[in-house]
MIMI-575207 format. One record per residue (C-alpha): residue in three letters; x, y, z. Coordinates in steps of 0.02 Angstrom, whole numbers, plus 50000, padded with zeros to 5 digits. Example, Ala and Ser with C-alpha at 12.3 -4.5 7.8 and 13.67 -1.06 7.14 Angstrom:
BEGIN
ALA506154977550390 SER506844994750357 
***
This chain:
BEGIN
MET495164984949865 LEU495985005149894 LYS497705000949998 PHE498115014750126 ASN499685023250188 PHE499195024950347 SER500495038250496 LEU499835035450690 ARG500035042750841 THR499945028551011 ARG499135029651153 ASP500865029351233 GLY501255044351120 GLN502245036350998 THR502535040550816 VAL502235027050673 GLU502045033250496 ASN501985021250360 ILE500685008550379 GLN500015001450226 LEU498274991350206 TYR497074986350085 GLY495384989550111 LYS493594989850049 ASP493685008550081 LEU494175020850204 PRO493455012650368 ASP493444998250328 ALA495475000250327 GLU495225010650480 ARG494584995950543 LYS495634983050511 LEU497264998350582 ARG496204999750748 GLN496404980450798 MET498034982150777 TYR498205000550863 ARG496935000050976 ASN496645016351055 CYS497655024250947 GLU497415040650812 VAL497415044150653 THR498625059650615 GLN498525057950414 TYR498145045250307 LYS498055047050095 ILE497555037049951 ILE499055026349829 ASP498665027849679 PRO498165009049609 ASP498305014849444 ASN500335023449455 LYS501135003549464 ILE502905002249408 ALA502934989749273 GLN503414973149340 SER503644963049194 ALA503724963049016 ASP502614955348884 ILE502924942748764 GLU503684955148618 ASP505074958648750 VAL505084940148811 LEU505384932248630 SER506434948948575 LEU508054944648696 ILE507724923248675 ALA508224931748462 LYS509624942048522 ASP510464927648618 SER510504912848482 
***
């Protein structure tokens, strides 16, 4: 699934930014958005790159080298 970042204007005129939703494609994500914000106007959207992830996990060699250093 892709991740989308939306900015919108509600029917009351308030601006809401940085709403992140997952969807199969843009119409699917926008459908989910409109379930939460009825009659809103989407002012901006962008696809968040799923390949641009921050490495948060270590591989087994990193873990073993940390254990070996502590011993």
